[in-house]
MOPAC internal coordinates of N, CA, C and O (Angstrom, degrees):
PM7 1SCF
backbone

  N    0.0000 0     0.00 0     0.00 0    0    0    0
  C    1.3652 1     0.00 0     0.00 0    1    0    0
  C    1.5065 1   110.88 1     0.00 0    2    1    0
  O    1.2310 1   122.86 1   -48.51 1    3    2    1
  N    1.3644 1   112.12 1   131.49 1    3    2    1
  C    1.4465 1   117.99 1  -178.95 1    5    3    2
  C    1.4987 1   111.30 1   -97.12 1    6    5    3
  O    1.2310 1   121.04 1   -48.93 1    7    6    5
  N    1.3710 1   115.62 1   131.07 1    7    6    5
  C    1.3798 1   122.60 1  -178.23 1    9    7    6
  C    1.5276 1   109.58 1   -86.29 1   10    9    7
  O    1.2310 1   120.65 1   -36.28 1   11   10    9
  N    1.3047 1   116.36 1   143.72 1   11   10    9
  C    1.4162 1   119.67 1   168.25 1   13   11   10
  C    1.4194 1   114.07 1   -94.45 1   14   13   11
  O    1.2310 1   121.04 1   -56.54 1   15   14   13
  N    1.3309 1   115.61 1   123.46 1   15   14   13
  C    1.4597 1   124.07 1  -176.45 1   17   15   14
  C    1.5418 1   111.79 1  -103.41 1   18   17   15
  O    1.2310 1   120.03 1   -23.75 1   19   18   17
  N    1.2821 1   117.54 1   156.25 1   19   18   17
  C    1.4234 1   119.58 1  -178.23 1   21   19   18
  C    1.5164 1   105.22 1   -84.58 1   22   21   19
  O    1.2310 1   121.63 1   -18.55 1   23   22   21
  N    1.3070 1   114.48 1   161.45 1   23   22   21
  C    1.4964 1   122.54 1  -177.20 1   25   23   22
  C    1.5931 1   106.12 1  -102.04 1   26   25   23
  O    1.2310 1   122.42 1  -112.08 1   27   26   25
  N    1.2596 1   112.97 1    67.92 1   27   26   25
  C    1.5239 1   114.77 1  -176.34 1   29   27   26
  C    1.4324 1   114.03 1   -63.56 1   30   29   27
  O    1.2310 1   119.96 1   148.61 1   31   30   29
  N    1.2577 1   117.68 1   -31.39 1   31   30   29
  C    1.5170 1   118.17 1   174.56 1   33   31   30
  C    1.4472 1   114.40 1   -64.23 1   34   33   31
  O    1.2310 1   119.83 1   137.49 1   35   34   33
  N    1.2645 1   117.94 1   -42.51 1   35   34   33
  C    1.4405 1   123.72 1   178.59 1   37   35   34
  C    1.4726 1   113.93 1   -63.52 1   38   37   35
  O    1.2310 1   120.33 1   145.83 1   39   38   37
  N    1.2957 1   116.97 1   -34.17 1   39   38   37
  C    1.4602 1   125.53 1  -178.51 1   41   39   38
  C    1.5324 1   110.85 1   -74.56 1   42   41   39
  O    1.2310 1   121.44 1   138.02 1   43   42   41
  N    1.3005 1   114.86 1   -41.98 1   43   42   41
  C    1.4891 1   119.69 1  -175.97 1   45   43   42
  C    1.5739 1   106.93 1   -87.74 1   46   45   43
  O    1.2310 1   119.25 1   176.76 1   47   46   45
  N    1.2647 1   119.03 1    -3.24 1   47   46   45
  C    1.4958 1   118.94 1  -179.37 1   49   47   46
  C    1.5728 1   109.61 1   -69.85 1   50   49   47
  O    1.2310 1   120.13 1   157.60 1   51   50   49
  N    1.2429 1   117.37 1   -22.40 1   51   50   49
  C    1.4577 1   121.03 1   177.50 1   53   51   50
  C    1.4479 1   119.46 1  -107.79 1   54   53   51
  O    1.2310 1   122.26 1  -144.80 1   55   54   53
  N    1.3693 1   113.28 1    35.20 1   55   54   53
  C    1.4491 1   119.64 1  -176.24 1   57   55   54
  C    1.5312 1   108.92 1   -69.59 1   58   57   55
  O    1.2310 1   120.63 1   -18.68 1   59   58   57
  N    1.3518 1   116.40 1   161.32 1   59   58   57
  C    1.4343 1   120.77 1  -178.87 1   61   59   58
  C    1.5106 1   117.42 1   -56.10 1   62   61   59
  O    1.2310 1   121.54 1   149.16 1   63   62   61
  N    1.3538 1   114.66 1   -30.84 1   63   62   61
  C    1.4756 1   117.83 1  -176.46 1   65   63   62
  C    1.5183 1   112.36 1   -75.66 1   66   65   63
  O    1.2310 1   119.12 1   173.52 1   67   66   65
  N    1.2295 1   119.29 1    -6.48 1   67   66   65
  C    1.4677 1   126.97 1   175.26 1   69   67   66
  C    1.6434 1   115.04 1   -86.80 1   70   69   67
  O    1.2310 1   122.68 1  -170.06 1   71   70   69
  N    1.2145 1   112.47 1     9.94 1   71   70   69
  C    1.4522 1   116.92 1  -176.64 1   73   71   70
  C    1.6503 1   106.49 1   -75.18 1   74   73   71
  O    1.2310 1   121.85 1   -25.18 1   75   74   73
  N    1.3327 1   114.06 1   154.82 1   75   74   73
  C    1.4793 1   117.49 1   178.08 1   77   75   74
  C    1.4989 1   111.26 1   -62.24 1   78   77   75
  O    1.2310 1   122.79 1   -34.35 1   79   78   77
  N    1.3560 1   112.26 1   145.65 1   79   78   77
  C    1.5022 1   118.21 1   179.67 1   81   79   78
  C    1.5058 1   108.18 1   -78.84 1   82   81   79
  O    1.2310 1   121.76 1   -10.11 1   83   82   81
  N    1.2813 1   114.23 1   169.89 1   83   82   81
  C    1.5141 1   117.74 1   174.34 1   85   83   82
  C    1.5545 1   112.72 1   -62.65 1   86   85   83
  O    1.2310 1   120.56 1   142.24 1   87   86   85
  N    1.3135 1   116.53 1   -37.76 1   87   86   85
  C    1.5184 1   121.56 1   174.90 1   89   87   86
  C    1.5499 1   111.29 1   -59.61 1   90   89   87
  O    1.2310 1   122.01 1   138.09 1   91   90   89
  N    1.3120 1   113.75 1   -41.91 1   91   90   89
  C    1.5521 1   116.16 1   179.59 1   93   91   90
  C    1.5303 1   111.56 1   -69.27 1   94   93   91
  O    1.2310 1   119.72 1   140.65 1   95   94   93
  N    1.3239 1   118.14 1   -39.35 1   95   94   93
  C    1.4150 1   121.57 1   174.67 1   97   95   94
  C    1.5220 1   112.27 1   -62.54 1   98   97   95
  O    1.2310 1   121.14 1   139.91 1   99   98   97
  N    1.2877 1   115.43 1   -40.09 1   99   98   97
  C    1.4905 1   118.39 1   178.57 1  101   99   98
  C    1.5543 1   108.64 1   -66.73 1  102  101   99
  O    1.2310 1   118.75 1   143.78 1  103  102  101
  N    1.1925 1   119.99 1   -36.22 1  103  102  101
  C    1.5392 1   125.56 1  -178.91 1  105  103  102
  C    1.6051 1   106.72 1   -64.42 1  106  105  103
  O    1.2310 1   123.96 1   137.40 1  107  106  105
  N    1.3456 1   110.00 1   -42.60 1  107  106  105
  C    1.4649 1   116.70 1  -178.01 1  109  107  106
  C    1.5502 1   109.73 1   -66.32 1  110  109  107
  O    1.2310 1   122.62 1   136.81 1  111  110  109
  N    1.3695 1   112.58 1   -43.19 1  111  110  109
  C    1.4841 1   120.00 1  -179.47 1  113  111  110
  C    1.6015 1   106.41 1   -61.04 1  114  113  111
  O    1.2310 1   118.10 1   136.07 1  115  114  113
  N    1.3040 1   121.23 1   -43.93 1  115  114  113
  C    1.4771 1   123.54 1  -176.73 1  117  115  114
  C    1.5358 1   110.09 1   -64.99 1  118  117  115
  O    1.2310 1   121.08 1   150.09 1  119  118  117
  N    1.4054 1   115.55 1   -29.91 1  119  118  117
  C    1.4973 1   118.86 1  -177.67 1  121  119  118
  C    1.5012 1   107.90 1   -90.96 1  122  121  119
  O    1.2310 1   116.33 1  -179.49 1  123  122  121
  N    1.3332 1   124.57 1     0.51 1  123  122  121
  C    1.4124 1   121.38 1  -177.91 1  125  123  122
  C    1.6068 1   116.80 1   -61.47 1  126  125  123
  O    1.2310 1   118.94 1   145.83 1  127  126  125
  N    1.2409 1   119.62 1   -34.17 1  127  126  125
  C    1.4948 1   119.08 1   175.62 1  129  127  126
  C    1.5029 1   108.72 1   -61.73 1  130  129  127
  O    1.2310 1   118.77 1   136.50 1  131  130  129
  N    1.3349 1   119.94 1   -43.50 1  131  130  129
  C    1.4683 1   119.18 1   176.25 1  133  131  130
  C    1.4817 1   113.82 1   -62.49 1  134  133  131
  O    1.2310 1   118.05 1   139.16 1  135  134  133
  N    1.3270 1   121.32 1   -40.84 1  135  134  133
  C    1.3078 1   128.69 1  -178.56 1  137  135  134
  C    1.5078 1   110.38 1   -59.90 1  138  137  135
  O    1.2310 1   121.20 1   125.88 1  139  138  137
  N    1.3474 1   115.30 1   -54.12 1  139  138  137
  C    1.5327 1   119.96 1  -179.86 1  141  139  138
  C    1.4897 1   109.04 1   -66.04 1  142  141  139
  O    1.2310 1   115.45 1   142.98 1  143  142  141
  N    1.3265 1   126.24 1   -37.02 1  143  142  141
  C    1.4140 1   124.87 1   176.41 1  145  143  142
  C    1.6125 1   110.76 1   -63.85 1  146  145  143
  O    1.2310 1   120.22 1   141.31 1  147  146  145
  N    1.2401 1   117.19 1   -38.69 1  147  146  145
  C    1.4240 1   124.80 1   179.49 1  149  147  146
  C    1.4807 1   109.11 1   -64.21 1  150  149  147
  O    1.2310 1   120.22 1   137.56 1  151  150  149
  N    1.2870 1   117.19 1   -42.44 1  151  150  149
  C    1.4894 1   124.76 1   177.30 1  153  151  150
  C    1.5332 1   112.06 1   -65.46 1  154  153  151
  O    1.2310 1   120.79 1   140.01 1  155  154  153
  N    1.4112 1   116.09 1   -39.99 1  155  154  153
  C    1.4104 1   120.19 1   172.43 1  157  155  154
  C    1.5320 1   115.87 1   -57.64 1  158  157  155
  O    1.2310 1   122.65 1   134.79 1  159  158  157
  N    1.3443 1   112.53 1   -45.21 1  159  158  157
  C    1.4834 1   122.30 1   178.84 1  161  159  158
  C    1.4862 1   108.23 1   -62.89 1  162  161  159
  O    1.2310 1   118.57 1   135.90 1  163  162  161
  N    1.3173 1   120.34 1   -44.10 1  163  162  161
  C    1.5031 1   120.31 1  -178.75 1  165  163  162
  C    1.5253 1   111.28 1   -70.05 1  166  165  163
  O    1.2310 1   120.12 1   148.35 1  167  166  165
  N    1.3568 1   117.37 1   -31.65 1  167  166  165
  C    1.5201 1   118.69 1   176.55 1  169  167  166
  C    1.4929 1   108.80 1   -66.18 1  170  169  167
  O    1.2310 1   119.73 1   140.13 1  171  170  169
  N    1.3526 1   118.12 1   -39.87 1  171  170  169
  C    1.4570 1   118.44 1   177.54 1  173  171  170
  C    1.4312 1   114.61 1   -68.43 1  174  173  171
  O    1.2310 1   120.63 1   148.51 1  175  174  173
  N    1.3471 1   116.40 1   -31.49 1  175  174  173
  C    1.4711 1   114.73 1   179.57 1  177  175  174
  C    1.4773 1   110.64 1   -82.11 1  178  177  175
  O    1.2310 1   117.60 1   151.64 1  179  178  177
  N    1.3170 1   122.18 1   -28.36 1  179  178  177
  C    1.3764 1   124.12 1   178.90 1  181  179  178
  C    1.6104 1   111.35 1   -67.65 1  182  181  179
  O    1.2310 1   121.89 1   145.38 1  183  182  181
  N    1.3322 1   114.00 1   -34.62 1  183  182  181
  C    1.4830 1   116.60 1   177.69 1  185  183  182
  C    1.5039 1   112.55 1   -62.24 1  186  185  183
  O    1.2310 1   119.53 1   161.19 1  187  186  185
  N    1.3046 1   118.51 1   -18.81 1  187  186  185
  C    1.4620 1   117.11 1  -174.44 1  189  187  186
  C    1.5135 1   111.50 1  -103.55 1  190  189  187
  O    1.2310 1   119.42 1  -172.89 1  191  190  189
  N    1.3085 1   118.71 1     7.11 1  191  190  189
  C    1.4924 1   124.12 1  -179.14 1  193  191  190
  C    1.4516 1   111.57 1   -62.67 1  194  193  191
  O    1.2310 1   117.72 1   137.03 1  195  194  193
  N    1.3036 1   121.94 1   -42.97 1  195  194  193
  C    1.4327 1   125.72 1  -169.71 1  197  195  194
  C    1.4666 1   114.97 1  -104.87 1  198  197  195
  O    1.2310 1   119.92 1  -165.91 1  199  198  197
  N    1.3434 1   117.76 1    14.09 1  199  198  197
  C    1.4210 1   121.18 1  -179.83 1  201  199  198
  C    1.5181 1   113.39 1  -158.00 1  202  201  199
  O    1.2310 1   118.83 1   -22.24 1  203  202  201
  N    1.3017 1   119.84 1   157.76 1  203  202  201
  C    1.4751 1   116.18 1  -179.18 1  205  203  202
  C    1.4889 1   111.57 1   -67.01 1  206  205  203
  O    1.2310 1   122.27 1   -29.73 1  207  206  205
  N    1.4020 1   113.27 1   150.27 1  207  206  205
  C    1.4665 1   118.29 1  -176.10 1  209  207  206
  C    1.5201 1   106.11 1   -80.14 1  210  209  207
  O    1.2310 1   124.20 1   -50.89 1  211  210  209
  N    1.3815 1   109.55 1   129.11 1  211  210  209
  C    1.4755 1   117.55 1   173.66 1  213  211  210
  C    1.5259 1   109.01 1   -89.67 1  214  213  211
  O    1.2310 1   122.16 1    -3.86 1  215  214  213
  N    1.3745 1   113.48 1   176.14 1  215  214  213
  C    1.4126 1   118.21 1   173.81 1  217  215  214
  C    1.5444 1   115.97 1   -60.37 1  218  217  215
  O    1.2310 1   122.45 1   138.23 1  219  218  217
  N    1.4446 1   112.91 1   -41.77 1  219  218  217
  C    1.4064 1   121.84 1   171.84 1  221  219  218
  C    1.5615 1   113.28 1   -56.47 1  222  221  219
  O    1.2310 1   121.22 1   134.70 1  223  222  221
  N    1.3109 1   115.26 1   -45.30 1  223  222  221
  C    1.4530 1   118.82 1   179.50 1  225  223  222
  C    1.5250 1   110.87 1   -61.62 1  226  225  223
  O    1.2310 1   120.49 1   133.96 1  227  226  225
  N    1.3323 1   116.68 1   -46.04 1  227  226  225
  C    1.4634 1   122.83 1  -176.81 1  229  227  226
  C    1.6253 1   105.89 1   -63.94 1  230  229  227
  O    1.2310 1   120.72 1   137.52 1  231  230  229
  N    1.2622 1   116.23 1   -42.48 1  231  230  229
  C    1.4871 1   114.58 1   179.67 1  233  231  230
  C    1.5521 1   108.58 1   -69.37 1  234  233  231
  O    1.2310 1   117.02 1   144.08 1  235  234  233
  N    1.2738 1   123.28 1   -35.92 1  235  234  233
  C    1.4109 1   124.15 1   177.70 1  237  235  234
  C    1.5985 1   111.78 1   -62.63 1  238  237  235
  O    1.2310 1   121.54 1   137.05 1  239  238  237
  N    1.3000 1   114.66 1   -42.95 1  239  238  237
  C    1.5615 1   119.04 1   178.80 1  241  239  238
  C    1.5126 1   104.18 1   -68.22 1  242  241  239
  O    1.2310 1   116.99 1   134.10 1  243  242  241
  N    1.3032 1   123.33 1   -45.90 1  243  242  241
  C    1.4271 1   124.38 1  -174.82 1  245  243  242
  C    1.5865 1   111.18 1   -59.42 1  246  245  243
  O    1.2310 1   121.82 1   137.69 1  247  246  245
  N    1.3345 1   114.12 1   -42.31 1  247  246  245
  C    1.4106 1   117.56 1  -179.79 1  249  247  246
  C    1.5878 1   114.25 1   -73.80 1  250  249  247
  O    1.2310 1   123.17 1   148.62 1  251  250  249
  N    1.3125 1   111.52 1   -31.38 1  251  250  249
  C    1.4915 1   117.83 1   173.68 1  253  251  250
  C    1.5810 1   112.67 1   -68.39 1  254  253  251
  O    1.2310 1   119.95 1   142.60 1  255  254  253
  N    1.3063 1   117.71 1   -37.40 1  255  254  253
  C    1.4038 1   126.02 1   173.70 1  257  255  254
  C    1.5530 1   112.68 1   -65.69 1  258  257  255
  O    1.2310 1   122.00 1   137.74 1  259  258  257
  N    1.3489 1   113.77 1   -42.26 1  259  258  257
  C    1.4442 1   115.65 1   176.12 1  261  259  258
  C    1.5246 1   114.77 1   -66.73 1  262  261  259
  O    1.2310 1   121.73 1   146.14 1  263  262  261
  N    1.3903 1   114.30 1   -33.86 1  263  262  261
  C    1.4769 1   116.05 1   179.71 1  265  263  262
  C    1.5976 1   107.29 1   -72.87 1  266  265  263
  O    1.2310 1   118.72 1   147.88 1  267  266  265
  N    1.3431 1   120.04 1   -32.12 1  267  266  265
  C    1.4482 1   123.07 1   177.00 1  269  267  266
  C    1.5244 1   108.20 1   -63.03 1  270  269  267
  O    1.2310 1   120.30 1   133.89 1  271  270  269
  N    1.3978 1   117.03 1   -46.11 1  271  270  269
  C    1.4459 1   122.46 1  -177.96 1  273  271  270
  C    1.5418 1   111.92 1   -61.86 1  274  273  271
  O    1.2310 1   120.25 1   140.52 1  275  274  273
  N    1.3300 1   117.12 1   -39.48 1  275  274  273
  C    1.3843 1   125.40 1  -179.60 1  277  275  274
  C    1.6205 1   109.80 1   -66.47 1  278  277  275
  O    1.2310 1   123.48 1   135.28 1  279  278  277
  N    1.3021 1   110.94 1   -44.72 1  279  278  277
  C    1.4795 1   115.33 1  -178.61 1  281  279  278
  C    1.5718 1   110.33 1   -65.74 1  282  281  279
  O    1.2310 1   121.99 1   142.26 1  283  282  281
  N    1.3491 1   113.79 1   -37.74 1  283  282  281
  C    1.4751 1   114.40 1   179.98 1  285  283  282
  C    1.5376 1   109.16 1   -69.20 1  286  285  283
  O    1.2310 1   120.83 1   139.68 1  287  286  285
  N    1.3026 1   116.01 1   -40.32 1  287  286  285
  C    1.5064 1   118.55 1  -177.80 1  289  287  286
  C    1.5637 1   109.88 1   -62.28 1  290  289  287
  O    1.2310 1   122.75 1   136.18 1  291  290  289
  N    1.3593 1   112.34 1   -43.82 1  291  290  289
  C    1.5219 1   111.21 1  -178.92 1  293  291  290
  C    1.5427 1   110.94 1   -70.22 1  294  293  291
  O    1.2310 1   119.77 1   150.08 1  295  294  293
  N    1.3504 1   118.05 1   -29.92 1  295  294  293
  C    1.4723 1   118.34 1   177.81 1  297  295  294
  C    1.5598 1   106.43 1   -69.92 1  298  297  295
  O    1.2310 1   118.36 1   139.48 1  299  298  297
  N    1.2794 1   120.72 1   -40.52 1  299  298  297
  C    1.5906 1   115.63 1  -175.72 1  301  299  298
  C    1.5220 1   105.84 1   -76.06 1  302  301  299
  O    1.2310 1   117.84 1   148.51 1  303  302  301
  N    1.3566 1   121.71 1   -31.49 1  303  302  301
  C    1.4552 1   121.18 1   174.67 1  305  303  302
  C    1.5090 1   112.79 1   -60.82 1  306  305  303
  O    1.2310 1   121.33 1   139.03 1  307  306  305
  N    1.2385 1   115.05 1   -40.97 1  307  306  305
  C    1.4606 1   123.37 1  -175.78 1  309  307  306
  C    1.4938 1   108.11 1   -72.14 1  310  309  307
  O    1.2310 1   119.59 1   138.68 1  311  310  309
  N    1.3908 1   118.39 1   -41.32 1  311  310  309
  C    1.4904 1   121.14 1   174.06 1  313  311  310
  C    1.4844 1   114.28 1   -63.79 1  314  313  311
  O    1.2310 1   120.06 1   141.70 1  315  314  313
  N    1.3496 1   117.49 1   -38.30 1  315  314  313
  C    1.4146 1   121.31 1   176.88 1  317  315  314
  C    1.5129 1   111.71 1   -70.44 1  318  317  315
  O    1.2310 1   117.25 1   147.82 1  319  318  317
  N    1.2331 1   122.85 1   -32.18 1  319  318  317
  C    1.4338 1   126.34 1   177.12 1  321  319  318
  C    1.5388 1   109.40 1   -70.46 1  322  321  319
  O    1.2310 1   119.24 1   138.91 1  323  322  321
  N    1.3139 1   119.06 1   -41.09 1  323  322  321
  C    1.4652 1   121.61 1   175.17 1  325  323  322
  C    1.5426 1   112.70 1   -61.55 1  326  325  323
  O    1.2310 1   122.16 1   133.50 1  327  326  325
  N    1.3904 1   113.47 1   -46.50 1  327  326  325
  C    1.3742 1   116.40 1  -178.77 1  329  327  326
  C    1.6114 1   113.47 1   -65.98 1  330  329  327
  O    1.2310 1   121.04 1   147.05 1  331  330  329
  N    1.3442 1   115.62 1   -32.95 1  331  330  329
  C    1.4637 1   119.59 1  -176.23 1  333  331  330
  C    1.5758 1   108.60 1   -78.14 1  334  333  331
  O    1.2310 1   120.77 1   143.73 1  335  334  333
  N    1.2945 1   116.12 1   -36.27 1  335  334  333
  C    1.4890 1   117.74 1  -175.81 1  337  335  334
  C    1.5361 1   115.30 1   -70.93 1  338  337  335
  O    1.2310 1   121.30 1   159.56 1  339  338  337
  N    1.2958 1   115.13 1   -20.44 1  339  338  337
  C    1.5329 1   115.92 1   179.86 1  341  339  338
  C    1.5271 1   115.17 1   -96.35 1  342  341  339
  O    1.2310 1   121.47 1  -152.68 1  343  342  341
  N    1.3483 1   114.79 1    27.32 1  343  342  341
  C    1.4928 1   118.13 1  -176.42 1  345  343  342
  C    1.5197 1   110.88 1   -70.75 1  346  345  343
  O    1.2310 1   122.65 1   -11.84 1  347  346  345
  N    1.3581 1   112.53 1   168.16 1  347  346  345
  C    1.4803 1   120.83 1  -178.60 1  349  347  346
  C    1.5573 1   108.37 1   -78.32 1  350  349  347
  O    1.2310 1   120.45 1   -29.90 1  351  350  349
  N    1.2825 1   116.75 1   150.10 1  351  350  349
  C    1.4892 1   121.05 1   177.15 1  353  351  350
  C    1.4008 1   116.35 1   -80.70 1  354  353  351
  O    1.2310 1   120.10 1   180.00 1  355  354  353

């Protein structure tokens, strides 16, 4: 006879003390422009899945891709500035 056991690990895996810390939430907030630009690019690409790509679609994808690259560049520049400004004296 096989006994059915509870999944205690799965139940306690989502305990309140496993919530994101303030530092993790701040990091997510700093990456939000990249996340939204990536979503915009995916939306533009998804619209072209079931039909041929028109000139307007290509322009929309190109602009969304450029916004994503700009957001990534700004995030990496901001991260590099933060790391450089906290150096030892």
